[in-house]
LOMAR-421261 format. One record per residue: residue in three letters; x, z, y of N, C-alpha, C, O in turn. Coordinates in steps of 0.2 Angstrom, whole numbers, plus 2048, in hexadecimal, padded with zeros to 3 digits. Each point is the difference from the previous one (the first is absolute). Layout:
N
ALAXZYXZYXZYXZY/...
! end
This chain:
495
MET1B29C497C7FE8067FD8038017F97FE7FC7FB/SER80780A8048028007F97FC8047FB7FC805802/ILE8057FA7F87FD8037FB8038087FF806801802/SER7F58037FC8038088018058017F97FE7FD7FB/GLU8068068068048027FA7FB8037FA8017FF7FA/GLU7FA8058087FC8037FB7FC7F97FC8008007FA/LEU7FE7FB80A7FC7FB7FD8057FC7FB7FF7FE7FB/LYS8078018088057FD7FB8028037FA8007FD7FB/GLN80180A8058008047FA7FB7FF7FB8018007FA/SER7F98008097FA8007FC8007F87FC7FD7FF7FB/ILE8057FC8098007FA7FD8058007FA7FF7FD7FB/ARG8078058068058007FC7FF8057F98027FE7FB/THR7FA8078077FE8047FA7FB7FC7FC8018007FA/ASN7FA7FC8087FC7FD7FC8027FA7FD7FE7FE7FB/LEU8077FE8088047FB7FC8038037FB8007FD7FA/LYS8038088068038037FA7FB8027FB8017FF7FA/LYS7F98048087FB8027FB7FD7FA7FC7FF8007FA/VAL8017FB8097FC7F97FD8057FE7FC7FF7FF7FA/MET8078018078067FD7FC8018047FA8027FE7FA/ASP7FD8098078018067FA7FA7FF7FB8008017FA/LYS7FB7FB8087FA7FF7FC8017FA7FC7FC8007FB/GLY8097FB8068017FB7FD8007F98048027FB7FC/ALA7FE80580A8007FA8048077FD7FF8058037FF/GLU7FA7F68028077FC8008038008078067FF801/TYR7F68018048017FF8077FB8038047FA7FF7FE/VAL8078038087FC8038048027FF808806801802/ASP7F67FC8028018008087FB8028047FA8007FD/ALA8088028087FB8028068017FE8078067FF802/ARG7F57FF8018017FE8077FB8058047FA8007FF/PHE8098038077FC8048038017FD8088057FF803/TYR7F57FF8007FF7FD8067FF8068067FA803800/THR80A7FF8047FE8058057FC7FC8067FB803802/HIS8077F77FF7FD7FB8067FE7F97FC8057FE7FD/ASP7F58008047FF7F97FF7FB7FE8057FA8007FE/ASP8097FF8087FC7FF8068007F88028047FC800/SER7F68038037FF7F98047FC8008057FB804800/GLU8067F88057FC7FF8068007F98018057FD801/THR7F48008017FE7F98017FD7FF8067FB804801/LEU8077F88047FE7FF8077FD7F88008047FB7FF/LEU7F68048027FE7F98007FC7FE8077FB804802/PHE8077F78017FB7FE8067FE7F87FD8037FC7FE/TYR7F68048047FD7FA7FD7FC7FE8077FC803803/ASP8067F77FF7FD7FD8068008058067FC800804/GLY80A8047FD8018048047FD808800801804804/ASN7FB7FC7F67FD8067FF8038047FA8027FD7FB/LEU80080A8068028047FB7FC8017FA7FC805800/GLU8067F77FB7FB8007FA8038057FB7FC8037FC/ALA8097FF8048038057FB8058048038057FE803/ASN7FA8097FB8058058038008057F97FD805801/ASP8067F97FA7FF8037FA8078047FF8057FE801/THR7FA8087FC8068037FD7FE8037F87FA8017FF/SER80B8007FE7FF8027F88068058008057FE802/PHE7F98087F98068047FF7FE8027F87FB8027FE/GLU80B7FD7FE7FF8027F98068047FE806800803/SER7F98057F88068037FD7FF8027F97FA8027FF/GLY80A7FE7FD7FE8027F98067FF7FB8067FE802/LEU7F88037F78057FF7FB7FE7FB7FB7F98007FF/GLY80B7FB7FE7FF7FC7FB8058027FB806801802/VAL7F78007F78048017FA8017FB7FB7FA7FD7FE/ARG80B8017FF7FF7FB7FB8058027FA805803801/VAL7F87FD7F98028037F98017F97FC7FC7FC800/LEU80A8047FD8017FC7FA7FF8047F9804805800/TRP7F87FA7FC7FF8047FA7FE7FB7FA7FB7FC801/GLY8098047FA7FE7FD7FA8007F98017FD7FC7FD/GLY8078018088007F98027FB7FD8057FF7FA801/ALA7FD80B8027FA7FE804802804807804804800/TRP7F97FA8057FF8028077FA8048017FB7FD7FF/GLY8058088037FB804804801802807806801802/PHE7F57FE8028018028077FA8058037FA7FF7FE/ALA8078048077FC8058038018018078067FF802/ALA7F68038038028018067FB8068037FB8017FD/THR8078028087FC8068038028008088067FE802/SER7F6803802801802807800806801800802806/ASN7FF8037F58008088018068027FD8018007FA/PRO80480380A8068037FF7FF8067FA8058027FD/GLY7F48018037FF8057FB8007FD7F98008047FC/GLU7FF7F68037FE7FD7F98067FD7FE7FF7FC7FB/ILE8078048078067FE7FD8018007F88017FB7FD/GLU7FE80B8018018017F97FB7FC7FC8017FD7FB/ASN7F88048077FB7FC7FD8017F88007FE7FC7FC/CYS80580280A8027F88018047FE7FB7FF7FB7FD/PHE8078098028057FE7FB7FD8007F98017FC7FC/GLU7FA8098027FD8017F97FB7FA7FF8007FD7FA/LEU7FD80180C7FB7FA7FF8047FA7FF7FE7FC7FC/ALA8078038078057F97FF8028017F98007FA7FC/ARG80280C8018038007FA7FA7FE7FB8017FC7FB/ARG7FA8078067FA7FF7FB7FD7F88007FD7FD7FB/ASN80480180C7FE7F88008057FC7FC7FE7FB7FD/ALA8088068038067FD7FC7FE8017F98007FB7FC/GLU7FF80B8028008027F97F97FB7FD8007FD7FB/THR7FB8038097FA7FC7FE8027F87FF7FE7FD7FC/ALA80580180A8037F98008047FE7FA7FF7FA7FD/ALA80680B8018037FF7FB7FE7FE7F98037FD7FC/ARG7F78058037FC7FF7FA7FE7F98007FD7FE7FA/LEU8037FD80B7FE7FA8008057FB8017FF7FA802/MET8078097FE8067FB8028027FC7F98008037FA/ARG8017F78078037FC7FB8087FF8018047FF7FB/LEU7FE80080B8078008028028058037FF800806/PRO8048057F78028078048057FD8068057FC800/LEU7F98078068037FF8068068068018008057FD/GLY8047F98078068058018057FE8067FF7FA803/MET8068097FF8057FF8048068037FF7FF8067FD/SER8077F78048068037FE8028068057FD801806/LYS8078037F78028058048047FF8068047FB800/LYS7FC8098068047FF8068048068027FD8067FF/PRO8087FA8048038068037FC8028067FD7FD804/ALA80380A7FC7FD8038068047FE807806801800/HIS7F67FE8058028018077FC8038067FA8007FF/LYS8088038057FD8028068017FC806806800802/SER7F67FC8018007FB8057FB8018057FB8047FF/SER8057F88077FB8008048017F98058057FD801/PHE7F58018028007F98037FB8028077FB8037FF/THR8077FA8067FB8018068017FA8048057FD802/SER7F68007FF7FF7FA805803801806800806803/PRO8047F58008038018077FA8008057FD7FB801/VAL80380A8027FA8018058038038078038057FF/LYS7FB7F88078028038067FA805802801806801/THR7F97F67FF7FA8048037FB7FF7FB7FD7FB7FE/ASP80180B7FF7FB8017FC7F87FE8047FF802805/PRO7FD7F97F77FB7FC8047FA8068017FC800805/PHE8058057F67FB8058008018068067FC804802/THR80A7FB8018018058067FF7FC806800803805/VAL7FE7F67FB7FF7FD8077F98018027FB8017FB/PRO80380080B7F98018027FC7FA7FE8027FB801/LEU7F78077FD7FC7FB7FE7FF7FC8068007FA7FE/LYS7FF8088097FF7FC8058067FA8017FF7FA801/GLU8078097FE8057FB8018007FA7FA8027FA801/LYS7FC8087FA8007FB7FA7FA7FB8028007FA7FE/LEU7FA8098047FA7FB8028027FC8067FE7FA800/ASP8058098048027FB8078057FB7FE7FF7FA802/PHE8058077F98057FB7FD7FC7FA7FE8017FA802/LEU7FA8087F97FD7FB7FD7FB7FC8047FF7FA7FE/LYS7FD80A8077FC7FD8048037FB8057FD7FB801/ALA80A8078018047FA8038007FA7FD8007FB803/ILE8028067F78007FA7FC7FA7FB8007FF7FA801/ASP7FC80A7FE7F87FE7FF7FF7FC8077FE7FA800/ASP8048088067FF7FE8068037F98007FE7FC803/ARG8088047FB8047F98017FD7FB7FB8007F9800/LEU7FC8097FA7FD7FB7FD7F97FD8027FD7FC7FD/THR8018078087F97FF8038007F98048047FE803/ALA7F67FF7FB7FF7F98047F87FF7FE7FE8017FB/ASP7FF7FB80A7F97FE7FE7FF7FC7FA7FB8007FD/TRP80A7FB8018007FC7FA8028037FA7FF7FD7FB/ILE8038098068028047FA7FA8047FD7FD805803/LEU8017F97F77F98037FD8008077FD7FC804801/LYS80A7FD7FC8028077FD8078018018047FC800/ARG7FD80A8008078038008008077FE7FB804801/PHE80B7FE7FC8018087FD8088018018047FB7FF/VAL7FD80B8018068028008008097FD7FC804802/TYR8097FB7F97FF8077FC8078027FF8057FD800/ALA7FB80A7FF8078037FD7FE8057FC7FB803800/GLU8097FE7FB8008057FB8078047FF8057FD800/PHE7FB8097FF8058057FF8008047FA7FA8027FF/GLN80B7FF7FD8008037FA8068058008067FE802/LYS7F88087FB8068057FF7FF8037F97FA8027FE/LYS80B7FE7FE8008037F98068047FF8067FE7FF/TYR7F88088008068057FD7FF8027FA7FA8037FE/SER80A7FB7FC7FE8017F98068037FD8067FF803/TYR7F98057F78068047FD7FE7FF7F97FB8007FE/PHE80B7FE7FE7FF7FC7F98058057FC806802803/PHE7F78007F78038057FC7FF7FC7F97FB7FD7FF/ASN80B8037FB7FF7FE7FB8038067FA804805802/SER7FA7F97F88038057FB8077FF7FE8038047FC/GLU8007F68078087FF7FF8038048068068017FF/GLY7F68028068048048048007FC807802804805/THR7FD7F67FC8007FC8067FB8038057FA8017FE/GLU8088008087FC8028068017FB8068067FF802/VAL7F57FE8018017FB8057FA8018057FA8007FF/SER8098018077FB8018068017FA8048057FD801/LYS7F48008028007FA8047FB8028067FB8027FF/HIS8087FC8067FC7FF8078007F98028047FD803/LEU7F58007FB8007F98027FB7FF8067FB804801/ALA8077F78037FC7FE8067FE7F98008057FC7FF/ASN7F68018037FF7FA8007FB7FD8077FC804802/VAL8057F78017FC7FE8067FE7F97FE8047FB7FE/PHE7F68038037FD7FA7FF7FC7FE8067FD804803/ALA8037F57FF7FB7FF8057FF7F88008047FC7FD/LYS7F78028067FD7F98007FC7FF8067FC804802/MET8057F68007FB7FD8067FE7F97FD8047FD7FD/MET7F68018057FC7FA7FE7FC7FE8067FC804803/VAL8047F57FE7FB7FD8057FD7FB7FC8037FC7FB/MET7F78028067FB7FB7FD7FC7FC8057FE802805/ALA8027F87F97FB7FC8047FD7F97FC8027FF7FB/LEU7F87FE8097FD7FA7FC8057FB8028027FF806/ASP7FF7FC7F58047FB8017FA7FA8037FA801801/ASN8097F87FF7FC7FB8037FA7FE7FB7FC7FB801/GLU8058087F87FC7FE7FC7FA8067FE7FC7FF7FB/GLY8058068097FC8067FE8028057FB7FC8047FE/GLN80A7FA7FF8048047FB8048068048037FF805/MET7FD8087F88038058038087FE7FE8027FE7FA/GLN80280480B8087FF7FF8028068027FD804804/ARG80A7FE7FA8028078028087FF8008047FD7FC/ARG7FE8078088088028018018078007FD804804/SER8097FE7F88018078008078018008047FB7FF/GLN7FE80C8028078027FF7FF8077FD7FD805802/ASP8087FC7F98018077FC8078038038047FD803/LEU7FC8097FD8068048028047FE7FA7FF8017FA/PHE8087FD8088057FE7FA806804802800804805/THR8057FC7F78068038028067FB7FF7FF7FA7FD/THR8078088058067FC7FE8048037FB8057FD7FE/GLY7F78097FF8048037FB8048058028028057FC/LYS8007FC80B8048058027FC8058057FB7FE803/GLY8088077FF7FD8048057FC8057FC8018017FB/THR7F98028097FD8077FE7F97FE7FE7FD7FA801/ARG7FF80B7FD7F97FF7FD7FC8048047FA8027FE/GLY8078008087FC8058047FC7FC8047FF7FA7FE/TYR7FE8098077FB7FD8068047FB8037FD7FB802/GLU80A8057FF8047FC8048007FA7FE8007FB804/MET7FF8047F48007FA7FE7FA7FB8038007FA801/LEU7FA80A7FF7FA7FB8038017FF8077FD7FB803/THR8078088017FF7FE8078077FB8028017FF805/GLN8027FF7F68057FB8017FD7F98017FD7FD7FB/PRO80280080B7FD7FA8018017FA7FC7FC7FC7FE/GLU80A8038008027FB7FC7FE8017F88017FB7FC/LEU7FD80B8027FC8017FA7F97FF8007FD7FD7FB/PHE80080480A7F88008007FD7FE8077FE7FA801/SER80280B8047FC7FF8068027F98047FC7FD802/GLY80B8017FD8027FB8047FE7F97FF8017FB803/HIS7FA8047F67FE7FB7FD7F87FE8037FD7FB7FE/ALA8018098067F98008027FE7F98037FC7FC7FE/ASP8088028078007FA8048017FA7FB7FD7FB801/ARG8078057FA8027FB7FD7FA7FE7FB7FE7FA800/ILE80080B7FC7FA7FE7FC7FA7FE8047FC7FC7FD/LYS8038068087FA7FE8048017F98027FB7FC7FF/GLN80B8028048017F98017FF7FB7FA7FE7FA801/GLU8058097FA8007FC7FA7F87FF7FD7FF7FB7FE/LEU7FE8098037F98007FF7FC7FB8047FC7FC7FE/ALA8068048087FE7FC8058017F87FE7FC7FC801/GLU80A8037FC8017F97FE7FD7FF7F97FD7FA7FF/LEU80380B7FD7FD8007F97F87FD8007FE7FC7FC/ILE7FF8068087F97FF8007FE7F98037FB7FD800/LYS80B8008027FF7F88038037FB7FA8007FA801/ALA80480A7FB8037FB7FB7FC7FD7FB7FA8027FE/ASP80A7F97FF7FD7FC7FA8028057FA8058047FF/SER7F67FA7FC8028037F98077FD7FD8027FB801/LEU8018097FA8057FE7FD7FD7FB7FA7FB8027FC/GLU8077F88047FD7FC7FB8038007F88068017FF/TYR7F67FE7FD8038017F98067FA7FE8007FA801/GLY8058097FC8067FC7FE8058047FD7FF806801/ARG8077F87FD8068037FE8057FF8058017FB803/ARG80280B7FF8058008048048078007FE8047FC/SER8077FD8088048068007FC8058037FD7FF805/VAL8048087F97FD8058048068058018048017FC/ILE7FC80180B8058058037FC8078017FC800804/LEU8058057F87FC8068018048048048068027FE/LEU7F78008088038068047FF8077FC7FC8007FC/PRO8078058078008067FC7F98037FF7FF8047FC/GLY7FD7FA80A7F98038007FC7FD7FB7FB8037FE/GLN8067F77FF7FD7FD7FA8048027F97FE8027FB/GLY8097FD8068048007FA8008077FC8018007FA/PHE7FE80580B7FF8077FC7FA8007FB8018037FB/LEU7FA7FB8077FA7FF7FB8027FC7FA7FD8017FB/GLN8067FA8068027FB7FB8058047FA7FF8007FA/VAL8058038098058047FC7FD8077FD8028027FA/HIS7F88008097FD8077FE7FC7FD7F98008037FB/GLU7FC7F78067FB7FF7FB8047FC7FA7FE8017FA/THR8077FB8088027FC7FA8088027FE8037FC7FC/ILE7FF8098078068027FE8008087FE8028037FA/GLY7FC80180B7FF8077FF7FB8027FA8028047FC/HIS7F87FA8057FC8027FB8027FE7F98018047FC/PRO7FF7F68028037FE7FA8068037FD8017FF7FA/LEU8038048098068037FE7FF8087FF8058037FE/GLU7F57FF8048008077FE7FF8017F97FD7FC7FC/LEU8078088018008007F97FB8037FC7FE7FE7FA/ASP7FE8078097F98017FC7FC7FB8007FC7FF7FB/ARG8047FD80A7FC7FA8008027FB7FA7FC7FC7FD/ILE80A8038038027FC7FB7FF8027F97FF7FC7FC/LEU80080B8037FE8037FA7F98007FF7FD8027FA/GLY7FF7FC80B7F97FF7FE7FC8068047FA7FF7FF/TYR8088058047FD8068037FB7FF8067FC804802/GLU8047F58017FB7FF8057FB7FB7FF7FC7FD804/LEU8048017F57FC7FA7FE7F98018027FD7FB802/SER80080B7FE7F98018007FE8018087FA800801/TYR80B8008047FE8008078047FC8047FD7FB802/ALA8098057FE8057FB8058027FB7FC8037FB804/GLY7FD8047F58037FA7FE8078027FC802805801/GLY8007F67FC8078017FC8057FC804801800806/SER8047FD7F68057FC8028027FB7FC8008007FA/PHE8027FA8098027FA7FC8078027FD8037FC7FC/VAL8008098068078017FE8008057F97FC805800/ASN8077FA7FB8008047FB8088037FE8057FE804/LEU7FB8057F78068047FF8067FB7FE806802800/ASP7F97F87FE8047FB7FE8027FC8068047FC7FF/SER7FA8068078017FC8068078018048037FC803/PHE7FE80B7FB8068038048067FD7FE8028007FA/GLY8027FD80B8077FD7FE7FF7F87FF8057FC800/LYS7F58037FF7FF7F87FE7FB7FC8058017FA802/LEU7FA80A8007FC7FB8048027FE807801805805/GLN7FF7F57FD8027FD8067FA8008057FD7FB801/TYR80380C8027F98018048017FC8067FB7FD802/GLY80A8018018017FC8068077FC8008048007FB/SER7FC7FD80A8077FC8018068058017FF806801/GLU8067F77FF806804801801804807804804801/LYS7F87F98037FF8048077FD806800800805804/LEU7FC7FC7F67FB8078018048067FC8018007FA/ASN80080580B8038067FE7FC8058037FE7FF806/VAL7FF8067F67FB8048008038077FE8028017FA/SER7FD80480B8038077FE7FA8058017FB7FE802/ALA8068077FB7FC8078008038058048068017FF/PHE7F78018078028058058047FC8057FF800806/GLY8077FE7F88047FC8048038048068027FD805/GLY7FF80A7FA8048048057FC800807803800805/ILE7F77FF7FB7FC8008077FF8088027FD8047FC/ALA8057FE80A7FF8068037FA8018027FD8067FF/ASN7FF7F58057FA8018037FB7FC7FC7FF7FB802/SER7FD8087FA7FB7FD7FC7FC8057FD8028067FE/PRO7F87F98017FB8047FB8018007F97FE8037FC/GLY8077F88038027FF7F98078047FF8037FE7FB/SER7FF8068098068037FF7FE8078017FD802805/PHE8048027F57FE8067FE8058057FC7FF8067FE/GLY8087F78028048047FD7FF8017F88057FE7FC/PHE7F68058028008027F97F87FF7FE7FC800805/ASP8037FD7F57F97FE7FF7FD8087FD802805800/ASP7F87F97FE7FC8067FE8028037F97FB8037FD/GLU80B7FB8008028027FA8068038018048037FC/GLY7FE7FE80B8078028028067FB7FF805802802/SER7FA7F87FC8047FB8008027FE8077FC7FF804/PRO80B8007FD8027FD8067FE7F88018007FC7FB/GLU7FE80380A7FF7F98028067FC800805802803/ARG7FB7F87F98067FD7FF8007F88047FA7FE801/ASP80B7FF8008027FB8048017FA7FA8068017FE/TYR7F67FB7FF8027FC7FA7FC7F98017FB800803/LEU8087FB7FA7FE7F98007FB8007FB8018027FB/LEU7F87FA8077FB7FF7FB8017F97FE8007FE7FA/ILE8027FE80B8017F97FE8077FD804801801806/ASP8037FD7F68087FE8018007F88008007FD7FA/GLN80180080C8017F97FF7FB7FC7FD8017FA7FE/GLY7F98098027FA7FD7FD7FE8027FA7FB8007FD/ILE80A8048007FE8027F87FE807800803805802/LEU7F77FD7FB7FD8077FF8058047FD8027FE7FA/VAL7FF8078098058057FC7FE8078008028047FB/ASN7F97FE8087FE8088007F98008027FD7FB803/ALA7FF80A7FC7FA801802800807804805804801/LEU7F57FE8027FF8068037FD8057FB7FB7FF7FD/THR80A8068027FF8057FA800807802802802806/SER7FC8017F58008088008028027FA8017FC7FB/ARG80180B8048038027FA7FB7FF7F98027FE7FB/PRO7F88048067FC7FE7FA7FF7FA7FE8007FF7FA/MET8007FC80B7FE7F97FF8067FD7FC7FF7FC7FB/ILE8068068078077FD7FD8008027F98037FC7FC/HIS7FB80A8038008037F97FB7FB7FC8037FE7FB/GLU7F88018077FA7FD7FD8027F97FF7FF7FE7FA/ALA8037FE80B8027F97FF8067FF7FB8007FB7FC/ASN80580A8048057FF7FB7FD8017F98027FD7FB/GLU7FA8088047FC8017FA7FC7FA7FE8017FE7FA/VAL7FB7FF80A7FC7FB7FE8047FA7FE7FE7FC7FB/ALA8088038098037FA7FF8058017F98037FB7FE/GLY7FE80A8018058027FA8077FF8018047FE7FC/ARG7FD80280A8077FF8038008038077FB802803/GLN80C7FD8008018038077FF7FB8048047FC802/VAL7F58038017FF7FB8058048028088037FC803/PHE7FB80B7FE8038038068048067FE7FF8037FB/ALA8067FD80A8058057FF7FC8078027FC800804/ASP8068067FA7FC806800802803808803805800/VAL7FB7F78048018028077FA7FF8047FE7FA801/SER7FE80A8017FA8008038017FC807805801804/GLY7F67FA7FE8007FD8067FD8038067FF7FE806/GLY8008097F87FD8058057F97FE8037FE801805/CYS7FE7FB7F77FA7FD8017F98047FE7FB7FE802/ALA8068087FC7FA8047FE7FD804806804804803/ARG7F67FA7FF7FE8028077F88027FF7FC7FC7FD/ALA8038098067F88028007FE801807804803805/THR7F67FB7FD7FD8008067FF806803801801806/ALA7FE8057F67FE8068028018057FA8027FE7FB/PHE7FE8088078008057FB7FC8007FA8038027FA/TYR7F77FC8067FC7FF7FB7FF7F87FD7FB7FE7FE/ARG80A8008028027F97FD8068017FC805803802/ALA7FB7FA7F78068007FC8057FA8037FD7FB802/PRO80A8067FE8047FA8027FF7F97FB8008017FA/ILE8007FA8098007F97FC8067FC803801801806/ASP8017FA7F78057FB8037FC7FC8057FB7FD800/ARG80A8058077FD7FC8058077FD804805802800/MET7F97F98048057FD8048048048057FD804804/THR8097FC7FC8038038068017FA8057FC7FD802/ASN80A8038018027FA8048017F97FC8067FF7FF/VAL7F67FE8008037F97FC8017FB8067FC7FD804/ASN80B8017FC8017FB8058047FA7FE8048007FB/ILE7FA7FA8088057FA800805801804800801806/LEU8057FF7F78078018048017FA8057FF7FA7FE/PRO8048078088017FB8048067FB7FD8048027FD/GLY7FB7F78058047FB7FD8047FD806801803805/ASN8027F67F98057FE8047FE7F98048047FC802/ASP7F58047FF7FD7FA8037FF8008067FC7FC803/GLY8068098018008008077FA8038037FD8047FD/THR8017FB8097FB8038047F97FC7FE8017FB7FD/LEU7FA8088067FA7FC7FF8007F98037FE7FB7FE/GLU8058058088017F98038047FC7FC7FF7FA800/ASP8068087FC8047FB7FC7FC7FE7F98017FB7FD/ILE7FB80A8017FB7FD7FA7FB7FB8037FF7FA7FD/ILE7FF8088087FB7FA8038037FA8017FD7FA800/ALA8098068028037F98028037FD7FA8027FA801/SER7FE8097F88017FC7FB7FA7FF7FC8017FD7FA/THR7F98048097FA7FE7FC7FD7FA8027FF7FF806/GLU8007FC7F77FE7FA8027F88008017FD7FE805/ASP7FE8047F67F98018017FF8077FD8018017FA/GLY7FB80380A7FF8077FE7FB8038057FE7FD805/VAL80180A7F97FC8058048048068008038037FB/VAL7FD80180B8028078007FA8048007FB7FF804/LEU8058067F87F98047FF8028078018058037FE/ASP7F58008058018078017FA8057FF7FB7FD801/ASN8058097FD7FB8057FF7FA7FD7FC7FD7FB802/PRO80280A7F87FB7FE7FC7F88028027FF805803/VAL7FD7F67FC7F98008017FD8027F97FC805800/SER8057F77FA7FD8017FB8067FF7FA8057FD801/TRP7F98067F98057FF7FA7FC8007FA7FB803801/SER8067F97FA7FD8007F98067FF7FC8047FC800/ILE7FD8097FB8058007FC7FE8007F97FB8037FE/GLY8087F97FD7FF8007F98018077FE803804802/SER7F87FE7F88018067FD8058027FD8008067FD/ASN8067F58028068027FD8057FE8058068007FE/ARG7F88008098047FD8058047F97FF8057FF803/GLU7F87FD7F88037FA7FF7FF7FB8058047FB800/HIS7F68058048007FB8057FC8048067FE8057FF/PHE8017F88077FE8028067FD7FB8058017FA7FF/HIS7FB8098057FE7FB8067FF8058067FC805800/PHE8087F98058008048067FD7FD8078017FA801/GLY7FB8098037FE7FD806803804805800806800/CYS8037F68068038048057FD7FF8067FB7FC801/GLU8088088047FC8008078027F98047FC7FD803/ILE80A8017FC8037FB8058057FC7FC8038037FC/ALA7FE7F68068057FC7FE8027FC8057FC7FE804/TRP80B8017FC8037FC8058037FA7FC8038007FB/GLU7FB7FA8088017FA7FC8087FE801802801805/VAL8017FD7F68087FF8018007F77FE7FD7FE7FB/LYS8067FF8098017F87FF8067FF802802801806/ASN8037FC7F68067FD8018058068038047FE805/GLY7FC8087F98048058037FD804806804803803/LYS7F57FB7FF7FF8038067F98047FF7FC7FD7FC/LYS8028088087F98037FF7FD7FC805802800806/THR7F87FD7F97FC7FD8037F98038037FF801806/ARG7FD8007F67F98038027FE8067FC8038017FB/ILE7F98028077FB8067FD7FC7FD7FC7FC7FC802/LEU8038077F87FA7FD7FB7FC8077FE8038057FF/LYS7F77FA8007FB8067FE7FF7FF7F88017FB7FD/ASN7FC80A8017FE8007F88047FE7FC7FF7FD7FB/PRO8088068058057FD7FB7FF8047FA7FE806800/THR8047F77FA8008037F98067FD7FD8027FA801/TYR8008097FA8057FE7FB7FE8037FA7FE8067FF/GLN8047F67FB7FF8047F98067FC7FC8047FC802/GLY7FD8087F88057FE7FB8008047FA7FC8057FF/HIS8087F97FD8018047F98078048028057FD802/THR7FB8097FC8068058038077FD7FE8047FF804/VAL7FD8007F68067FE7FE8037F9803805800802/GLU7F57FB7FE8027FA8028028018088047FD802/PHE7F78078018018018088078038028037FD804/TYR7FF8087F88068038028077FB7FE805801803/ASN7F97FB7F88057FB7FE8017FA8068047FC7FF/SER7F78048058007FB8068038038068017FD805/LEU80280A7FA8038038068067FC8028058007FC/SER7FB7FD80A8057FC8028048038068067FE801/ALA7F78068038058038057FE8088017FA803800/VAL80B8008017FE8088028058028068057FE800/GLY7F78058058038018068058068008018047FC/ASP8037FC8098058048017FD8078027FA801801/ALA80B8048017FD8078017FC8008067FB804801/SER8067F78047FC8008077F97FF7FF7FC801804/THR8027FC7F67F97FE7FD7FD8067FE7FA800800/TRP8098047FD7FF8067FB7FC805803802803806/GLN7F87FF7F87FC8058037FD8047FA7FF7FD7FB/VAL7FF80A8077FE8057FA7F88018037FF803805/TRP7FD7FA7F67F88018027FD8047FC8028007FA/GLN7FB8058087FD8057FD7FA7FF7FC7FC7FB802/VAL8028097FA7FB7FF7FB7FC8078008038057FE/ASP7F77FD8057FD8068007FB8017FB7FD8057FF/ASN8017F57FD7FA8017FC8017FC7F97FB7FD7FE/CYS8098047FF8017FD7F97FD8047FB8028067FE/GLY7F97F77FF7FB8047FB8037FE7F98027FA800/LYS7FD80B7FC8028007F97FE8067FC800805803/GLY7FE7FA7F68008067FC7F88028007FC7FF805/GLU8028047F67FA8037FF8008077FD8038027FB/PRO7FA80380A7FE7FE8078047FD804806801800/ASN7F87FC8058047FC8058048048047FE806801/GLN8097F78008048048048027FB8058027FA7FF/ILE7FE8088088037FB806806803802801806801/MET8047F57FE8078028028037FC8057FD7FB802/GLN8098088028037FD8058077FD7FD8038037FC/LEU7FF7F88088067FD7FE8027FA8057FC7FF805/ALA8097FE7FA8017FA8058047FC7FC8038017FA/HIS7FE7F88098037FB7FE8057FC8067FD7FE804/GLY8098027FB8057FD8058017F87FD8027FF7FA/VAL7FB7FD80A8017F97FF8027FC8057FD800806/PRO8077FB7FA8027FB8047FC7FA8017FB8007FD/ALA8067FB8077FC7FA8008027FD7F98068017FE/ILE7F57FC7FF8017FD7F97FC7F98007FA7FF802/ARG80A7FB7FC7FD7FA7FF7FF7FE7F98048017FC/PHE7F67FC8037FF7FE7F87FE7F88017FC7FF806/ASP8057FD7F67FF7F98007FA7FE7FC7FF8027FA/ASN7FE7F88087FB7FD7FC7FA8047FD7FF8017FA/VAL7FE80480C7FB8047FE7FA7FD8027FF7FC804/ILE7FC8067F87F87FE8027FE8048057FF806800/THR7FF7F78067FE8038067F97FD8027FF7FA7FF/GLY7FD80A8057FA7FE8027FB8007FA8018017FB/GLU7F97FD8077FA7FF7FB7FE7FA8007FE7FD805/ARG8018007F47FD7FA7FF7F97FF8027FC805800/LYS8027F58037FA8008027FC7FB7FC7FA7FF801/
! end
């Protein structure tokens, strides 16, 4: 659904009106659609059939070196919304110690549409429920204690305008899904095995993505069989050994210990009271040996099919494909226009070139954009297939899917629990082990990176619930990760 010409002109008129009053910059985002549908089967019962629909306008004003924001879901209150955002900025300016700002950019008119063949919202509800119920039936067994299957569909149509003359329209679509089975092991502890809908980075983002067996439904029998073995398995013993992370675990490792610490607003201290800071500082760029020479990390990475691919951010900046870590050296951050300006002002020098990373994103029309991850990816390496990496590992474990995680407040250290481990001895996978955990200090851990799988091991794992900001904003993104091996890692729990 497109925005009317009358509404467009009203927004343009109010942008100019606020600028004429003395604002330094103004932007507005109007959402005609922000829709979601969630379907959940729990132990074969339909526990959730939820839909939500939102639309409205969010306005941001830079005035006197301070930001003001206001939002409304009433199209008749557009002028008042602009004026409230201006007054909020004017009030905030009285409290500013360091004036905020952003450099001027040339205007552009652009659009982005997620590649979609079949809009999930046009698929009959019965067809979607039958599809999920069929998966649930395959997960059923007398010995399985709990199971669930869920899918979520999202659709967002937004229109961006700013005082520089930029106008951007975006039609975004997302599909998420997960299945899980749980059972009691031989010690009476609950074990689980799960599978999320992932992508290869190619293809489309419509309902057709969900129905590809290799991406989701075809994994039901495998996780059921692995759980059957897991509940009879021994626990992973404490000790130092190599860990090989599959993409189902590697994505969260990247998310928590590369993605979040490289968000520039976090580096500048904006998340300290809620989600924590970062061990990275403005002097780290170009100097910090974040990992071994095998570590190459990109933002965006040219991924066509991902919830972290959106064309333009919520400041109208194009999403970029650039390196964050180059052969182990930290070279850039996840950035937005105002954060680049502030970082360079704080440092008293140019730490970052004046080119936004396209990372300013808002979860809804009633939230202001903040620095968020796009697609943060470890690029494929030259160490072969997963089998090649296993063959070159003397003593280690292959780990998959997170169960628990504990992260240092500045992302300087971490502790992860995983669903399953496969023991590796003398280059061969031997047995399944339960209750696997591993821990480390972020920089030390990434400097122990000794193998990075090739493109055949690389998968894009979706994140549908990344929380950040006050008030909280839930964002969607993804991480492309190959199989990766780290050496001399503390694994298991000391008894």
